[in-house]
Structure formats: structure tokens, C-alpha cells
Backbone as CSV, one residue per row, in Angstrom:
resi,resn,N_x,N_y,N_z,CA_x,CA_y,CA_z,C_x,C_y,C_z
1,UNK,94.409,6.262,-13.635,95.335,5.636,-12.708,94.714,5.675,-11.313
2,UNK,94.801,4.569,-10.606,94.307,4.510,-9.237,95.446,4.860,-8.281
3,UNK,95.120,5.734,-7.314,96.102,6.120,-6.300,95.460,6.052,-4.920
4,UNK,96.313,5.907,-3.917,95.877,5.929,-2.518,96.322,7.261,-1.938
5,UNK,95.379,8.004,-1.390,95.712,9.319,-0.827,96.472,9.149,0.486
6,UNK,97.594,9.828,0.592,98.421,9.787,1.797,98.014,10.901,2.756
7,UNK,97.474,11.982,2.197,96.980,13.108,2.984,95.602,13.484,2.445
8,UNK,94.871,14.274,3.213,93.587,14.781,2.731,93.840,15.721,1.553
9,UNK,93.108,15.518,0.459,93.183,16.408,-0.701,91.781,16.963,-0.901
10,UNK,91.678,18.270,-0.891,90.378,18.951,-0.881,89.428,18.468,-1.976
11,UNK,89.902,18.339,-3.198,89.011,17.985,-4.302,88.810,16.479,-4.475
12,UNK,89.672,15.663,-3.857,89.599,14.214,-4.083,89.005,13.428,-2.920
13,UNK,89.473,13.692,-1.704,88.950,12.941,-0.575,89.895,12.927,0.607
14,UNK,89.564,12.041,1.539,90.314,11.943,2.793,91.501,10.993,2.665
15,UNK,92.368,11.052,3.642,93.542,10.196,3.723,93.104,8.722,3.749
16,UNK,93.806,7.866,2.983,93.515,6.449,2.977,92.501,6.018,1.935
17,UNK,91.915,6.953,1.224,90.904,6.621,0.219,91.584,6.275,-1.109
18,UNK,91.050,5.280,-1.821,91.547,4.914,-3.143,90.692,5.651,-4.173
19,UNK,91.352,6.436,-5.030,90.622,7.224,-6.027,91.219,7.010,-7.413
20,UNK,90.399,7.240,-8.425,90.813,7.167,-9.825,91.058,8.592,-10.316
21,UNK,92.274,8.856,-10.800,92.620,10.177,-11.328,93.328,9.997,-12.666
22,UNK,93.488,11.069,-13.385,94.199,10.984,-14.667,95.678,10.720,-14.411
23,UNK,96.319,10.078,-15.400,97.736,9.725,-15.247,98.615,10.947,-15.015
24,UNK,98.365,12.011,-15.766,99.174,13.220,-15.641,99.038,13.869,-14.272
25,UNK,97.818,13.928,-13.764,97.577,14.531,-12.441,98.310,13.731,-11.363
26,UNK,98.282,12.407,-11.486,98.950,11.563,-10.497,100.465,11.714,-10.591
27,UNK,101.015,11.582,-11.811,102.474,11.606,-11.983,103.096,12.983,-11.758
28,UNK,102.386,14.027,-12.162,102.968,15.366,-12.116,102.644,16.161,-10.863
29,UNK,101.578,15.789,-10.161,101.195,16.592,-9.006,101.108,15.769,-7.716
30,UNK,100.247,14.763,-7.690,99.976,14.043,-6.439,101.184,13.265,-5.914
31,UNK,101.817,12.497,-6.767,102.931,11.656,-6.315,104.173,12.482,-5.974
32,UNK,104.594,13.461,-6.813,105.769,14.272,-6.432,105.586,15.075,-5.141
33,UNK,104.368,15.520,-4.879,104.118,16.288,-3.654,103.811,15.385,-2.465
34,UNK,103.933,14.078,-2.691,103.697,13.069,-1.643,102.291,13.166,-1.050
35,UNK,101.323,13.466,-1.905,99.923,13.493,-1.499,99.263,12.135,-1.743
36,UNK,99.904,11.310,-2.612,99.334,10.011,-2.944,100.443,9.051,-3.364
37,UNK,100.104,7.769,-3.331,100.993,6.724,-3.840,100.188,5.880,-4.824
38,UNK,100.902,5.199,-5.731,100.241,4.357,-6.718,99.549,3.200,-6.005
39,UNK,98.339,2.864,-6.434,97.555,1.806,-5.790,97.928,0.446,-6.379
40,UNK,99.131,-0.019,-6.071,99.529,-1.360,-6.503,99.204,-2.356,-5.398
41,UNK,99.490,-3.613,-5.621,99.120,-4.672,-4.674,99.763,-4.461,-3.302
42,UNK,101.015,-4.075,-3.279,101.719,-3.868,-2.007,101.087,-2.748,-1.187
43,UNK,100.848,-1.621,-1.834,100.271,-0.476,-1.122,98.834,-0.742,-0.685
44,UNK,98.063,-1.456,-1.515,96.689,-1.795,-1.136,96.671,-2.737,0.063
45,UNK,97.605,-3.705,0.067,97.700,-4.637,1.192,98.092,-3.899,2.473
46,UNK,99.020,-2.967,2.363,99.449,-2.178,3.515,98.292,-1.325,4.050
47,UNK,97.506,-0.733,3.148,96.342,0.061,3.536,95.330,-0.803,4.276
48,UNK,95.072,-2.009,3.769,94.117,-2.921,4.413,94.599,-3.305,5.807
49,UNK,95.886,-3.556,5.949,96.461,-3.904,7.255,96.286,-2.759,8.250
50,UNK,96.547,-1.528,7.815,96.385,-0.365,8.687,94.928,-0.177,9.095
51,UNK,94.010,-0.356,8.129,92.584,-0.219,8.439,92.135,-1.269,9.448
52,UNK,92.622,-2.507,9.288,92.268,-3.575,10.236,92.801,-3.270,11.634
53,UNK,94.031,-2.754,11.701,94.627,-2.416,12.997,93.850,-1.285,13.664
54,UNK,93.465,-0.271,12.887,92.682,0.845,13.438,91.322,0.371,13.926
55,UNK,90.688,-0.512,13.173,89.389,-1.045,13.579,89.513,-1.846,14.875
56,UNK,90.584,-2.642,14.985,90.810,-3.415,16.204,90.990,-2.493,17.407
57,UNK,91.816,-1.452,17.255,92.051,-0.499,18.353,90.766,0.211,18.739
58,UNK,89.967,0.587,17.747,88.707,1.272,18.004,87.736,0.356,18.751
59,UNK,87.644,-0.900,18.318,86.758,-1.861,18.987,87.201,-2.103,20.423
60,UNK,88.512,-2.174,20.631,89.051,-2.380,21.975,88.737,-1.181,22.868
61,UNK,88.898,0.028,22.344,88.588,1.235,23.110,87.107,1.306,23.439
62,UNK,86.271,0.915,22.491,84.833,0.941,22.711,84.430,-0.060,23.795
63,UNK,85.018,-1.252,23.764,84.712,-2.259,24.788,85.163,-1.793,26.168
64,UNK,86.319,-1.165,26.238,86.826,-0.636,27.504,85.909,0.461,28.032
65,UNK,85.433,1.314,27.137,84.533,2.406,27.537,83.211,1.853,28.061
66,UNK,82.674,0.826,27.419,81.422,0.218,27.891,81.605,-0.390,29.272
67,UNK,82.725,-1.057,29.466,83.021,-1.671,30.765,83.147,-0.607,31.852
68,UNK,83.851,0.480,31.550,84.018,1.567,32.505,82.685,2.254,32.796
69,UNK,81.820,2.360,31.789,80.504,2.949,31.974,79.687,2.142,32.985
70,UNK,79.773,0.837,32.902,79.061,-0.024,33.855,79.641,0.108,35.265
71,UNK,80.964,0.177,35.356,81.620,0.323,36.665,81.267,1.650,37.320
72,UNK,81.141,2.701,36.510,80.913,4.042,37.031,79.582,4.191,37.749
73,UNK,78.644,3.332,37.438,77.340,3.397,38.100,77.482,3.151,39.606
74,UNK,78.543,2.441,40.000,78.773,2.120,41.411,79.657,3.153,42.110
75,UNK,80.311,4.003,41.338,81.225,4.989,41.907,80.452,6.125,42.562
76,UNK,81.002,6.628,43.685,80.451,7.815,44.330,81.606,8.639,44.882
77,UNK,81.620,9.892,44.537,82.636,10.809,45.048,81.991,11.728,46.079
78,UNK,82.662,11.898,47.199,82.158,12.761,48.267,83.139,13.922,48.439
79,UNK,82.614,15.126,48.358,83.424,16.319,48.568,82.923,17.014,49.830
80,UNK,83.831,17.310,50.747,83.479,18.025,51.981,83.939,19.472,51.819
81,UNK,82.950,20.375,51.835,83.224,21.795,51.613,82.504,22.604,52.680
82,UNK,83.132,23.678,53.133,82.466,24.579,54.068,81.277,25.221,53.377
83,UNK,80.173,25.314,54.128,78.950,25.859,53.528,78.246,26.778,54.516
84,UNK,77.457,27.670,53.961,76.652,28.582,54.769,75.362,27.920,55.203
85,UNK,74.483,28.710,55.861,73.245,28.152,56.404,72.274,27.701,55.320
86,UNK,72.234,28.382,54.211,71.247,28.067,53.177,71.732,27.034,52.157
87,UNK,72.845,26.368,52.417,73.337,25.329,51.512,74.309,25.811,50.462
88,UNK,74.601,27.102,50.452,75.585,27.630,49.504,76.980,27.315,50.031
89,UNK,77.858,26.892,49.151,79.217,26.537,49.571,80.150,27.740,49.427
90,UNK,81.211,27.707,50.215,82.272,28.702,50.095,83.314,28.104,49.155
91,UNK,83.092,28.230,47.884,83.927,27.589,46.871,83.035,26.771,45.966
92,UNK,83.633,25.983,45.103,82.839,25.182,44.183,83.585,23.911,43.816
93,UNK,82.865,22.984,43.218,83.459,21.751,42.715,83.411,21.829,41.197
94,UNK,84.563,21.725,40.564,84.654,21.851,39.114,84.960,20.497,38.479
95,UNK,84.984,20.467,37.164,85.308,19.241,36.427,86.730,18.789,36.754
96,UNK,87.622,19.728,36.963,89.005,19.400,37.307,89.059,18.693,38.659
97,UNK,88.280,19.169,39.637,88.224,18.539,40.955,87.683,17.122,40.854
98,UNK,86.648,16.944,40.053,86.039,15.623,39.887,87.035,14.668,39.230
99,UNK,87.740,15.120,38.206,88.713,14.280,37.511,89.853,13.865,38.438
100,UNK,90.362,14.795,39.246,91.471,14.460,40.144,91.021,13.516,41.257
101,UNK,89.819,13.709,41.767,89.298,12.840,42.821,89.010,11.436,42.272
102,UNK,88.535,11.361,41.064,88.270,10.078,40.412,89.568,9.304,40.209
103,UNK,90.622,10.000,39.844,91.928,9.369,39.668,92.504,8.919,41.012
104,UNK,92.298,9.740,42.040,92.827,9.431,43.361,92.111,8.245,44.007
105,UNK,90.789,8.244,43.921,89.998,7.249,44.639,89.829,5.938,43.871
106,UNK,89.577,6.021,42.567,89.274,4.818,41.782,90.335,4.492,40.729
107,UNK,91.395,5.287,40.647,92.489,5.084,39.698,91.996,5.066,38.246
108,UNK,91.056,5.951,37.938,90.514,6.085,36.589,90.902,7.462,36.074
109,UNK,91.701,7.483,35.018,92.148,8.750,34.437,91.136,9.220,33.389
110,UNK,90.467,10.330,33.658,89.496,10.923,32.735,89.915,12.366,32.485
111,UNK,89.889,12.773,31.223,90.193,14.154,30.879,89.057,15.056,31.375
112,UNK,89.403,16.181,31.987,88.384,17.068,32.558,87.429,17.605,31.497
113,UNK,87.853,17.631,30.240,86.991,18.124,29.168,85.861,17.150,28.851
114,UNK,86.011,15.905,29.256,84.985,14.900,28.983,83.908,14.863,30.062
115,UNK,84.111,15.624,31.140,83.133,15.687,32.218,82.139,16.797,31.884
116,UNK,80.869,16.440,31.780,79.828,17.379,31.339,79.220,18.106,32.535
117,UNK,79.743,19.274,32.824,79.190,20.152,33.847,78.836,21.470,33.169
118,UNK,77.588,21.899,33.310,77.202,23.183,32.724,77.936,24.319,33.422
119,UNK,77.994,24.215,34.752,78.653,25.219,35.563,79.225,24.498,36.774
120,UNK,80.109,25.118,37.503,80.662,24.508,38.707,79.549,24.290,39.740
121,UNK,79.687,23.224,40.529,78.687,22.902,41.550,78.942,23.794,42.764
122,UNK,77.922,24.576,43.172,78.107,25.552,44.248,77.124,25.379,45.398
123,UNK,76.341,24.306,45.383,75.398,24.067,46.477,75.532,22.632,46.957
124,UNK,75.104,22.405,48.202,75.155,21.065,48.772,74.130,20.164,48.097
125,UNK,74.395,18.867,48.111,73.438,17.918,47.559,74.118,16.808,46.779
126,UNK,73.286,15.968,46.172,73.769,14.849,45.369,73.518,15.184,43.899
127,UNK,74.551,15.027,43.082,74.466,15.338,41.664,74.874,14.109,40.854
128,UNK,74.244,13.943,39.715,74.627,12.884,38.784,75.295,13.566,37.593
129,UNK,76.588,13.310,37.442,77.394,13.982,36.433,77.656,13.011,35.286
130,UNK,77.407,13.479,34.069,77.654,12.653,32.889,79.104,12.810,32.445
131,UNK,79.730,11.681,32.094,81.102,11.680,31.607,81.120,10.979,30.256
132,UNK,81.602,11.664,29.229,81.675,11.091,27.889,82.952,10.252,27.792
133,UNK,82.771,8.960,27.557,83.901,8.044,27.517,84.359,7.724,26.099
134,UNK,83.402,7.639,25.173,83.682,7.281,23.790,82.533,7.816,22.950
135,UNK,82.633,7.787,21.649,81.557,8.272,20.797,80.283,7.484,21.082
136,UNK,79.277,8.146,21.601,78.003,7.501,21.879,77.943,6.746,23.192
137,UNK,79.036,6.693,23.927,79.069,5.980,25.205,79.417,6.973,26.300
138,UNK,78.543,7.046,27.295,78.822,7.924,28.422,78.441,7.207,29.707
139,UNK,79.056,7.625,30.776,78.772,7.054,32.088,78.255,8.133,33.022
140,UNK,77.537,7.698,34.061,77.014,8.630,35.031,77.725,8.402,36.356
141,UNK,78.170,9.472,36.947,78.933,9.418,38.193,78.136,10.163,39.264
142,UNK,78.044,9.576,40.431,77.322,10.207,41.539,78.309,11.054,42.332
143,UNK,77.994,12.334,42.464,78.852,13.268,43.196,78.028,13.819,44.378
144,UNK,78.537,13.625,45.575,77.846,14.060,46.775,78.619,15.217,47.398
145,UNK,77.971,16.367,47.537,78.612,17.542,48.138,78.062,17.656,49.554
146,UNK,78.954,17.544,50.537,78.569,17.545,51.951,79.214,18.750,52.628
147,UNK,78.466,19.420,53.489,78.994,20.564,54.215,79.788,20.127,55.429
148,UNK,80.745,20.950,55.799,81.551,20.671,57.009,80.984,21.371,58.196
């Protein structure tokens, strides 16, 4: 019997996969526990529709990320921080600061976890910060730390 998995099943596969199982396993275990549904024409058509919708959303997100990546090359954030004589700042610029400033200045909402900083920026200068926008797509943002 062919069934469509509604949830991930360890021995069979991931959610949305069509698998062939024995009739007893399907009728007595998978279907009563709502782990799978029978793979009839209606359910297969519904699965195809969901997959097409997910693919469309993914393609749209990817196109938006590519567009934002191109725009980000022109963006520059300037942070004014008190600094000592040798260029060390009294404080630091973190991913959270960069995300909030990006939202304030350019109206771009980026999660702070997607901003790739090894450590907080603690010295004056110009930095190029990588921001992960989508799987395989990242943008570079110019961050300028200026002393007061």
C-alpha cells in the first residue's frame, strides 16, 4: 500500500514523502496514529499543490535575498564611539547594534544571528561584515567605527 507521510517516521522517511509499506503496517499503525494518509488521487494532488507553493515561496525568498545582497554593497553604517589614543574604543559594536542601526537607517530587518561577527568590534576603523541572507547567499556590509 502506498502512503504519504504526514510526519517524519524514523524508519520510513521525512514528512511529505510517498512510500510503499505493507497493508497491515499502514492500516494498524501509521494511519491510526496519524503518521500517514493513503496515497489516493486527492491526497497526491494536495501534496503536489503544497510542494509547488513551497517551491514558489522559496524562489521568491531567494530572489529577495539576491536583490538585498546587491543593495547591501552600497550600504554603510557609521558608529561614533568614544575612543582612547591608541584606537581602542570605550565599549564595542555588536551584531545587535548593527542589526538595530540597519533597521533604523535603511529599514532592513535582519536577525542578529545572521550577522557574522567573530567577536564584538572594539577598535576604530572600517570593517566589512558578512550577513547571511539565505542558504548560499550572503551580503557584505561596510561598518565604519569613528572616534568622538
